[in-house]
C-alpha positions in Angstrom: 46.1 33.9 -57.2 47.9 35.7 -54.3 46.9 35.1 -50.7 45.0 37.9 -48.9 45.3 38.8 -45.1 43.8 41.3 -43.1 45.0 43.3 -40.0 44.8 46.3 -37.7 47.4 49.0 -37.1 46.8 50.2 -33.6 48.1 53.6 -32.6 48.1 55.8 -29.7 49.8 59.2 -28.5 52.2 58.9 -25.6 53.7 62.2 -24.6 52.8 63.8 -27.8 54.5 61.1 -29.8 52.9 58.6 -32.2 53.2 55.0 -31.3 52.1 51.8 -32.9 51.5 48.3 -31.7 53.4 45.6 -33.6 53.7 41.9 -33.0 56.5 39.4 -33.4 55.7 36.1 -35.1 56.0 32.9 -32.9 57.6 29.7 -33.8 61.0 28.6 -34.5 61.6 30.2 -37.8 61.3 33.7 -36.2 62.9 33.2 -32.9 66.2 34.8 -33.7 64.8 37.5 -36.1 64.0 41.1 -35.1 64.6 43.9 -37.7 62.1 43.4 -40.5 60.3 40.5 -38.8 57.6 42.4 -36.8 54.2 43.0 -38.3 50.7 44.3 -37.6 48.5 41.6 -36.1 46.9 40.1 -39.4 45.9 36.9 -40.8 44.2 35.1 -43.7 40.8 36.3 -45.0 38.5 33.3 -44.9 36.2 32.6 -48.1 33.2 34.8 -48.0 34.6 36.9 -45.0 34.7 40.8 -45.3 38.3 41.9 -44.9 37.6 44.3 -41.9 35.8 41.3 -40.1 38.7 39.2 -40.9 41.2 41.9 -39.5 39.1 42.1 -36.2 38.9 38.4 -35.9 42.6 38.0 -36.4 43.4 40.8 -33.9 41.4 38.9 -31.3 42.9 35.5 -32.1 46.5 36.8 -32.0 46.2 39.2 -28.9 43.2 38.1 -27.1 41.8 41.7 -27.2 38.8 43.0 -29.0 39.3 46.5 -30.4 36.5 49.1 -30.9 36.7 52.5 -32.4 36.7 54.2 -35.8 38.5 52.0 -38.4 40.3 54.0 -41.1 41.1 51.9 -44.2 44.7 52.0 -45.5 46.0 51.3 -48.9 46.6 47.6 -49.8 50.3 46.4 -49.5 51.9 43.6 -51.1 54.5 41.6 -49.3 57.1 39.3 -50.8 55.5 36.1 -51.9 52.8 38.3 -53.4 50.5 38.2 -50.2 48.1 41.2 -50.3 47.6 42.8 -46.8 44.4 44.8 -46.1 44.8 47.0 -43.1 42.9 49.5 -40.9 44.3 52.1 -38.7 42.5 52.5 -35.3 43.2 54.4 -32.1 43.3 52.2 -29.1 45.5 51.3 -26.3 46.3 48.0 -24.6 49.0 46.5 -22.3 51.3 44.4 -24.4 51.8 42.2 -21.1 48.2 41.2 -21.5 48.5 39.8 -24.9 47.5 36.1 -25.3 47.9 34.4 -28.7 46.3 31.4 -30.3 48.7 28.6 -31.2 49.5 26.5 -34.2 51.1 23.1 -34.6 53.9 21.9 -36.9 56.4 19.2 -37.0 59.5 20.3 -35.1 62.4 19.7 -35.5 61.9 19.1 -39.1 61.5 15.3 -40.2 61.4 14.3 -36.5 57.9 13.0 -36.6 57.1 15.1 -33.4 54.5 17.9 -33.5 54.8 20.9 -31.3 52.6 24.0 -30.5 53.8 27.4 -30.9 52.0 30.8 -30.4 50.8 32.6 -33.4 52.7 35.7 -31.9 55.2 35.5 -29.2 55.0 39.1 -28.2 53.6 42.6 -28.8 55.1 45.9 -28.2 54.6 49.6 -28.7 57.1 51.4 -30.7 57.6 55.0 -31.9 57.1 55.3 -35.7 60.8 55.6 -36.5 61.7 52.5 -34.5 58.7 50.8 -36.0 60.0 51.5 -39.5 63.1 49.3 -38.7 61.1 46.6 -37.0 58.2 46.1 -39.3 58.1 43.9 -42.3 59.4 46.0 -45.3 56.4 46.0 -47.3 54.2 47.1 -44.3 56.4 50.2 -43.8 54.1 52.1 -46.2 51.2 51.6 -43.7 53.4 53.7 -41.2 53.7 56.5 -43.8 49.9 56.5 -44.5 49.1 56.4 -40.7 51.4 59.6 -40.2 49.5 61.4 -42.9 46.2 60.3 -41.6 46.8 61.5 -38.1 48.4 64.7 -39.2 45.1 65.6 -40.7 43.3 65.6 -37.5 
C-alpha cells in the first residue's frame, strides 16, 4: 500500500505575479540538490488523521507557522516510490526568514555509529510559478498547474 502525505501550497500575489512557497528538504541527502528537490511543506498522514488536519500539522511542524484561510483541495499527485500527496492551496503570506523547522535524527555518516540531528527542511522561499516548476519535485508540478487555473477563476 502506498504511503500518503498531506501538505499546503501557499500562494500570494506580489506586484501582480503569482508566487508559491516551497521548502527544501534538510539533511545530508539533499544538501547539494536544487532543481527538482523543492517541495510543498508536507508530511505523513497518521492513522485516523484527516488529510487536511495532517497538512496543517505538518506545515506547522516544518515551518513553525500556523496558516488560516480558505483551503482549496487540489488533485492527488503520485510521486516516484508511489507516495500519494494530498494538497490544499491557501492564500497566505509569511517571511521565509522566520521559518523554524522540526528536526529528525539519523546515523551520519553511514555506519559510523553516530547519530546527528537535521532539520526537516533547511530553508523556505517564495518563487514565481515558472521558477517553481523547475525547483519543485516533478510529480508536484501538477499542483502548480491546478493552482494557476484556480486563481485564474477568481
